[in-house]
DRENKE-540409 format. One record per atom (N, C-alpha, C): residue number from 1; residue in three letters; atom name; z, x, y. Coordinates in steps of 0.1 Angstrom, whole numbers, padded with zeros to 4 digits. Layout:
BEGIN
NUM, ALA, CA, Z, X, Y
...
// end
This chain:
BEGIN
1, MET, N, -0091, -0296, -0324
1, MET, CA, -0093, -0290, -0312
1, MET, C, -0110, -0288, -0310
2, GLN, N, -0112, -0295, -0300
2, GLN, CA, -0125, -0291, -0295
2, GLN, C, -0129, -0281, -0290
3, GLU, N, -0143, -0279, -0298
3, GLU, CA, -0149, -0265, -0285
3, GLU, C, -0153, -0271, -0274
4, ARG, N, -0154, -0262, -0266
4, ARG, CA, -0164, -0268, -0253
4, ARG, C, -0174, -0257, -0254
5, LYS, N, -0184, -0261, -0254
5, LYS, CA, -0197, -0257, -0246
5, LYS, C, -0201, -0251, -0239
6, ASP, N, -0204, -0242, -0233
6, ASP, CA, -0209, -0239, -0221
6, ASP, C, -0224, -0239, -0222
7, GLU, N, -0230, -0247, -0216
7, GLU, CA, -0244, -0249, -0210
7, GLU, C, -0251, -0241, -0206
8, ARG, N, -0242, -0232, -0196
8, ARG, CA, -0252, -0222, -0189
8, ARG, C, -0260, -0211, -0198
9, SER, N, -0268, -0207, -0189
9, SER, CA, -0278, -0199, -0201
9, SER, C, -0274, -0182, -0200
10, LEU, N, -0276, -0173, -0208
10, LEU, CA, -0277, -0159, -0206
10, LEU, C, -0280, -0152, -0194
11, PRO, N, -0292, -0159, -0187
11, PRO, CA, -0294, -0151, -0172
11, PRO, C, -0280, -0155, -0164
12, GLU, N, -0279, -0167, -0166
12, GLU, CA, -0268, -0177, -0155
12, GLU, C, -0257, -0169, -0156
13, LEU, N, -0254, -0165, -0166
13, LEU, CA, -0240, -0157, -0173
13, LEU, C, -0237, -0144, -0163
14, PHE, N, -0249, -0138, -0169
14, PHE, CA, -0249, -0123, -0161
14, PHE, C, -0252, -0122, -0146
15, GLY, N, -0258, -0133, -0142
15, GLY, CA, -0259, -0134, -0129
15, GLY, C, -0246, -0137, -0126
16, GLU, N, -0237, -0147, -0127
16, GLU, CA, -0223, -0149, -0127
16, GLU, C, -0216, -0133, -0125
17, LEU, N, -0216, -0130, -0138
17, LEU, CA, -0209, -0116, -0139
17, LEU, C, -0212, -0109, -0131
18, ALA, N, -0222, -0106, -0127
18, ALA, CA, -0227, -0098, -0115
18, ALA, C, -0220, -0099, -0100
19, GLY, N, -0221, -0112, -0097
19, GLY, CA, -0218, -0118, -0086
19, GLY, C, -0201, -0114, -0086
20, GLU, N, -0195, -0115, -0102
20, GLU, CA, -0178, -0112, -0099
20, GLU, C, -0177, -0101, -0098
21, MET, N, -0184, -0090, -0103
21, MET, CA, -0184, -0076, -0106
21, MET, C, -0183, -0071, -0090
22, SER, N, -0195, -0077, -0080
22, SER, CA, -0197, -0070, -0066
22, SER, C, -0185, -0072, -0057
23, VAL, N, -0178, -0089, -0060
23, VAL, CA, -0167, -0092, -0052
23, VAL, C, -0155, -0082, -0057
24, LEU, N, -0157, -0079, -0068
24, LEU, CA, -0143, -0070, -0074
24, LEU, C, -0147, -0058, -0067
25, VAL, N, -0158, -0051, -0069
25, VAL, CA, -0156, -0038, -0063
25, VAL, C, -0155, -0040, -0047
26, ARG, N, -0157, -0048, -0041
26, ARG, CA, -0156, -0048, -0026
26, ARG, C, -0142, -0049, -0025
27, GLN, N, -0134, -0059, -0033
27, GLN, CA, -0120, -0058, -0029
27, GLN, C, -0112, -0045, -0036
28, GLU, N, -0120, -0040, -0048
28, GLU, CA, -0110, -0024, -0049
28, GLU, C, -0112, -0015, -0038
29, ILE, N, -0125, -0017, -0029
29, ILE, CA, -0128, -0009, -0016
29, ILE, C, -0121, -0009, -0007
30, GLU, N, -0117, -0020, -0007
30, GLU, CA, -0108, -0025, 0005
30, GLU, C, -0094, -0020, -0001
31, LEU, N, -0088, -0021, -0008
31, LEU, CA, -0076, -0018, -0014
31, LEU, C, -0076, -0002, -0014
32, ALA, N, -0084, 0008, -0020
32, ALA, CA, -0085, 0021, -0015
32, ALA, C, -0084, 0022, 0002
33, ARG, N, -0090, 0016, 0007
33, ARG, CA, -0092, 0021, 0024
33, ARG, C, -0079, 0018, 0027
34, THR, N, -0071, 0008, 0022
34, THR, CA, -0056, 0003, 0028
34, THR, C, -0046, 0013, 0027
35, GLU, N, -0048, 0017, 0011
35, GLU, CA, -0038, 0024, 0001
35, GLU, C, -0040, 0040, 0010
36, VAL, N, -0050, 0044, 0014
36, VAL, CA, -0056, 0056, 0019
36, VAL, C, -0050, 0056, 0031
37, THR, N, -0049, 0047, 0039
37, THR, CA, -0047, 0045, 0058
37, THR, C, -0029, 0047, 0058
38, GLN, N, -0024, 0037, 0047
38, GLN, CA, -0013, 0040, 0046
38, GLN, C, -0004, 0053, 0047
39, LYS, N, -0008, 0062, 0036
39, LYS, CA, -0006, 0072, 0033
39, LYS, C, -0010, 0083, 0045
40, ALA, N, -0022, 0080, 0047
40, ALA, CA, -0025, 0090, 0060
40, ALA, C, -0015, 0087, 0073
41, LYS, N, -0011, 0080, 0074
41, LYS, CA, -0002, 0072, 0087
41, LYS, C, 0008, 0080, 0083
42, SER, N, 0016, 0076, 0073
42, SER, CA, 0028, 0085, 0069
42, SER, C, 0028, 0099, 0070
43, VAL, N, 0014, 0108, 0067
43, VAL, CA, 0016, 0120, 0070
43, VAL, C, 0013, 0124, 0084
44, VAL, N, 0005, 0116, 0090
44, VAL, CA, 0005, 0120, 0106
44, VAL, C, 0021, 0118, 0113
45, LYS, N, 0025, 0109, 0110
45, LYS, CA, 0038, 0108, 0112
45, LYS, C, 0046, 0116, 0111
46, ASP, N, 0050, 0122, 0097
46, ASP, CA, 0058, 0131, 0094
46, ASP, C, 0052, 0146, 0103
47, VAL, N, 0040, 0149, 0102
47, VAL, CA, 0036, 0162, 0108
47, VAL, C, 0039, 0159, 0125
48, ALA, N, 0039, 0149, 0132
48, ALA, CA, 0040, 0147, 0145
48, ALA, C, 0054, 0152, 0147
49, MET, N, 0063, 0143, 0138
49, MET, CA, 0076, 0147, 0137
49, MET, C, 0083, 0163, 0137
50, LEU, N, 0072, 0166, 0128
50, LEU, CA, 0076, 0179, 0125
50, LEU, C, 0072, 0191, 0137
51, VAL, N, 0059, 0190, 0146
51, VAL, CA, 0056, 0194, 0154
51, VAL, C, 0067, 0194, 0170
52, ILE, N, 0067, 0182, 0172
52, ILE, CA, 0073, 0175, 0183
52, ILE, C, 0092, 0180, 0185
53, GLY, N, 0097, 0180, 0169
53, GLY, CA, 0109, 0188, 0168
53, GLY, C, 0107, 0200, 0170
54, GLY, N, 0097, 0210, 0166
54, GLY, CA, 0096, 0220, 0164
54, GLY, C, 0095, 0227, 0181
55, VAL, N, 0085, 0218, 0185
55, VAL, CA, 0086, 0225, 0200
55, VAL, C, 0099, 0224, 0209
56, LEU, N, 0105, 0212, 0206
56, LEU, CA, 0116, 0214, 0211
56, LEU, C, 0131, 0227, 0208
57, ALA, N, 0129, 0224, 0197
57, ALA, CA, 0135, 0235, 0191
57, ALA, C, 0137, 0247, 0195
58, PHE, N, 0122, 0251, 0196
58, PHE, CA, 0117, 0261, 0201
58, PHE, C, 0121, 0267, 0216
59, ALA, N, 0119, 0256, 0224
59, ALA, CA, 0125, 0261, 0238
59, ALA, C, 0140, 0262, 0242
60, GLY, N, 0148, 0255, 0231
60, GLY, CA, 0161, 0253, 0234
60, GLY, C, 0166, 0268, 0225
61, LEU, N, 0161, 0272, 0215
61, LEU, CA, 0160, 0284, 0204
61, LEU, C, 0159, 0297, 0216
62, LEU, N, 0150, 0299, 0222
62, LEU, CA, 0147, 0308, 0231
62, LEU, C, 0157, 0313, 0243
63, VAL, N, 0163, 0301, 0246
63, VAL, CA, 0172, 0303, 0259
63, VAL, C, 0185, 0307, 0250
64, LEU, N, 0188, 0301, 0240
64, LEU, CA, 0199, 0308, 0234
64, LEU, C, 0200, 0320, 0229
65, LEU, N, 0189, 0324, 0221
65, LEU, CA, 0186, 0337, 0215
65, LEU, C, 0187, 0348, 0227
66, VAL, N, 0183, 0343, 0239
66, VAL, CA, 0186, 0353, 0249
66, VAL, C, 0201, 0353, 0251
67, ALA, N, 0210, 0341, 0252
67, ALA, CA, 0221, 0342, 0256
67, ALA, C, 0228, 0350, 0243
68, ILE, N, 0224, 0348, 0232
68, ILE, CA, 0233, 0355, 0219
68, ILE, C, 0232, 0371, 0220
69, ALA, N, 0219, 0376, 0225
69, ALA, CA, 0211, 0388, 0227
69, ALA, C, 0225, 0398, 0239
70, ILE, N, 0220, 0386, 0251
70, ILE, CA, 0233, 0394, 0263
70, ILE, C, 0245, 0394, 0257
71, GLY, N, 0246, 0385, 0248
71, GLY, CA, 0265, 0387, 0246
71, GLY, C, 0265, 0395, 0238
72, ILE, N, 0256, 0397, 0228
72, ILE, CA, 0256, 0410, 0219
72, ILE, C, 0258, 0424, 0229
73, ALA, N, 0247, 0424, 0235
73, ALA, CA, 0247, 0436, 0245
73, ALA, C, 0261, 0439, 0252
74, GLN, N, 0266, 0429, 0259
74, GLN, CA, 0281, 0431, 0266
74, GLN, C, 0288, 0436, 0258
75, LEU, N, 0286, 0428, 0245
75, LEU, CA, 0298, 0437, 0238
75, LEU, C, 0298, 0454, 0232
76, GLY, N, 0288, 0461, 0238
76, GLY, CA, 0285, 0473, 0240
76, GLY, C, 0275, 0474, 0231
77, LEU, N, 0267, 0470, 0224
77, LEU, CA, 0251, 0475, 0219
77, LEU, C, 0238, 0480, 0227
78, THR, N, 0233, 0486, 0229
78, THR, CA, 0223, 0485, 0233
78, THR, C, 0217, 0476, 0236
79, PRO, N, 0210, 0473, 0249
79, PRO, CA, 0203, 0457, 0254
79, PRO, C, 0191, 0456, 0242
80, TRP, N, 0184, 0469, 0240
80, TRP, CA, 0171, 0469, 0232
80, TRP, C, 0174, 0468, 0217
81, LEU, N, 0186, 0471, 0210
81, LEU, CA, 0190, 0468, 0197
81, LEU, C, 0196, 0455, 0196
82, ALA, N, 0202, 0450, 0205
82, ALA, CA, 0209, 0436, 0204
82, ALA, C, 0198, 0428, 0205
83, PHE, N, 0189, 0428, 0215
83, PHE, CA, 0175, 0420, 0213
83, PHE, C, 0166, 0421, 0201
84, LEU, N, 0166, 0433, 0197
84, LEU, CA, 0159, 0438, 0181
84, LEU, C, 0169, 0425, 0169
85, LEU, N, 0179, 0428, 0169
85, LEU, CA, 0191, 0422, 0162
85, LEU, C, 0189, 0407, 0160
86, VAL, N, 0187, 0402, 0174
86, VAL, CA, 0186, 0386, 0175
86, VAL, C, 0171, 0381, 0168
87, ALA, N, 0164, 0392, 0174
87, ALA, CA, 0146, 0389, 0165
87, ALA, C, 0144, 0389, 0150
88, VAL, N, 0154, 0399, 0147
88, VAL, CA, 0153, 0402, 0130
88, VAL, C, 0156, 0385, 0122
89, ALA, N, 0170, 0383, 0128
89, ALA, CA, 0177, 0373, 0124
89, ALA, C, 0168, 0360, 0127
90, THR, N, 0164, 0359, 0136
90, THR, CA, 0154, 0346, 0142
90, THR, C, 0143, 0342, 0134
91, LEU, N, 0134, 0356, 0131
91, LEU, CA, 0122, 0356, 0120
91, LEU, C, 0128, 0352, 0109
92, ALA, N, 0137, 0360, 0105
92, ALA, CA, 0140, 0355, 0089
92, ALA, C, 0143, 0338, 0089
93, ILE, N, 0152, 0335, 0096
93, ILE, CA, 0159, 0320, 0097
93, ILE, C, 0141, 0308, 0101
94, GLY, N, 0136, 0313, 0111
94, GLY, CA, 0121, 0304, 0111
94, GLY, C, 0112, 0307, 0100
95, ALA, N, 0112, 0315, 0090
95, ALA, CA, 0104, 0319, 0077
95, ALA, C, 0110, 0306, 0070
96, ILE, N, 0119, 0309, 0068
96, ILE, CA, 0131, 0301, 0056
96, ILE, C, 0127, 0284, 0062
97, LEU, N, 0127, 0282, 0074
97, LEU, CA, 0125, 0266, 0078
97, LEU, C, 0110, 0261, 0078
98, ALA, N, 0104, 0274, 0080
98, ALA, CA, 0087, 0269, 0077
98, ALA, C, 0081, 0270, 0067
99, GLN, N, 0091, 0277, 0052
99, GLN, CA, 0088, 0274, 0041
99, GLN, C, 0088, 0259, 0038
100, GLN, N, 0101, 0257, 0042
100, GLN, CA, 0110, 0243, 0040
100, GLN, C, 0096, 0232, 0044
101, GLY, N, 0091, 0232, 0054
101, GLY, CA, 0083, 0219, 0058
101, GLY, C, 0073, 0221, 0053
102, LEU, N, 0064, 0234, 0047
102, LEU, CA, 0053, 0235, 0042
102, LEU, C, 0054, 0228, 0027
103, LYS, N, 0067, 0230, 0019
103, LYS, CA, 0070, 0224, 0008
103, LYS, C, 0070, 0208, 0009
104, GLN, N, 0076, 0204, 0020
104, GLN, CA, 0077, 0190, 0018
104, GLN, C, 0065, 0184, 0022
105, LEU, N, 0055, 0189, 0029
105, LEU, CA, 0042, 0183, 0030
105, LEU, C, 0031, 0186, 0017
106, LYS, N, 0035, 0194, 0011
106, LYS, CA, 0032, 0195, -0002
106, LYS, C, 0032, 0185, -0013
107, GLN, N, 0045, 0179, -0009
107, GLN, CA, 0052, 0166, -0020
107, GLN, C, 0041, 0153, -0017
108, GLN, N, 0039, 0154, -0005
108, GLN, CA, 0028, 0139, -0004
108, GLN, C, 0017, 0140, -0012
109, ASP, N, 0017, 0128, -0019
109, ASP, CA, 0007, 0123, -0025
109, ASP, C, -0004, 0115, -0020
110, LEU, N, -0015, 0121, -0016
110, LEU, CA, -0028, 0112, -0011
110, LEU, C, -0032, 0105, -0021
111, LYS, N, -0037, 0107, -0032
111, LYS, CA, -0040, 0099, -0044
111, LYS, C, -0039, 0087, -0040
112, PRO, N, -0048, 0077, -0038
112, PRO, CA, -0046, 0064, -0039
112, PRO, C, -0043, 0060, -0052
113, THR, N, -0033, 0058, -0059
113, THR, CA, -0030, 0055, -0073
113, THR, C, -0027, 0043, -0078
114, ARG, N, -0028, 0032, -0066
114, ARG, CA, -0031, 0020, -0073
114, ARG, C, -0040, 0016, -0072
115, THR, N, -0053, 0022, -0063
115, THR, CA, -0066, 0019, -0066
115, THR, C, -0075, 0024, -0080
116, ILE, N, -0068, 0039, -0083
116, ILE, CA, -0069, 0041, -0094
116, ILE, C, -0066, 0034, -0106
117, GLU, N, -0060, 0030, -0106
117, GLU, CA, -0051, 0020, -0117
117, GLU, C, -0057, 0005, -0119
118, SER, N, -0063, 0002, -0109
118, SER, CA, -0067, -0011, -0106
118, SER, C, -0082, -0008, -0111
119, LEU, N, -0090, 0002, -0108
119, LEU, CA, -0102, 0003, -0116
119, LEU, C, -0102, 0007, -0126
120, LYS, N, -0093, 0012, -0136
120, LYS, CA, -0091, 0011, -0149
120, LYS, C, -0088, 0001, -0154
121, GLU, N, -0084, -0009, -0148
121, GLU, CA, -0084, -0021, -0157
121, GLU, C, -0095, -0031, -0152
122, ASP, N, -0103, -0026, -0140
122, ASP, CA, -0113, -0034, -0139
122, ASP, C, -0125, -0031, -0149
123, LYS, N, -0128, -0017, -0150
123, LYS, CA, -0135, -0009, -0163
123, LYS, C, -0132, -0017, -0176
124, GLU, N, -0119, -0019, -0177
124, GLU, CA, -0117, -0027, -0192
124, GLU, C, -0121, -0039, -0193
125, TRP, N, -0114, -0045, -0181
125, TRP, CA, -0121, -0061, -0179
125, TRP, C, -0135, -0061, -0180
126, ALA, N, -0142, -0056, -0174
126, ALA, CA, -0159, -0057, -0171
126, ALA, C, -0166, -0052, -0190
127, LYS, N, -0158, -0045, -0197
127, LYS, CA, -0162, -0042, -0210
127, LYS, C, -0163, -0055, -0217
128, ALA, N, -0150, -0059, -0217
128, ALA, CA, -0144, -0068, -0223
128, ALA, C, -0155, -0081, -0218
129, GLN, N, -0160, -0086, -0210
129, GLN, CA, -0164, -0094, -0205
129, GLN, C, -0180, -0092, -0209
130, THR, N, -0187, -0081, -0213
130, THR, CA, -0199, -0077, -0221
130, THR, C, -0199, -0079, -0233
131, LYS, N, -0190, -0079, -0238
131, LYS, CA, -0189, -0078, -0254
131, LYS, C, -0193, -0093, -0258
// end
């Protein structure tokens, strides 16, 4: 098997390596930007749906709660007590739902994991190239 001799000088080789590293860094930055943008869009969409759904549900819930309180009052309970009972139950349910929404948001991983892995691989590649 014949050995292929590289006629390039050491400065030329380092210059080529520096150029390749520059391209690689730019590509990694673009990958990170793309990955973070995708994750941010996902979070924004989830939050927007949560807010819109919450506002609509709130409007409907207010009407429903008034109807329930009036219904309870017509069953013989004092009106203020009927409204208080409905308010306490509503606050408890609302707290549970808010807690679930917060839990879902906390599960979003905003770290650019693919970029981090790629950077680790690039670091290993660069080390191998300088040996």
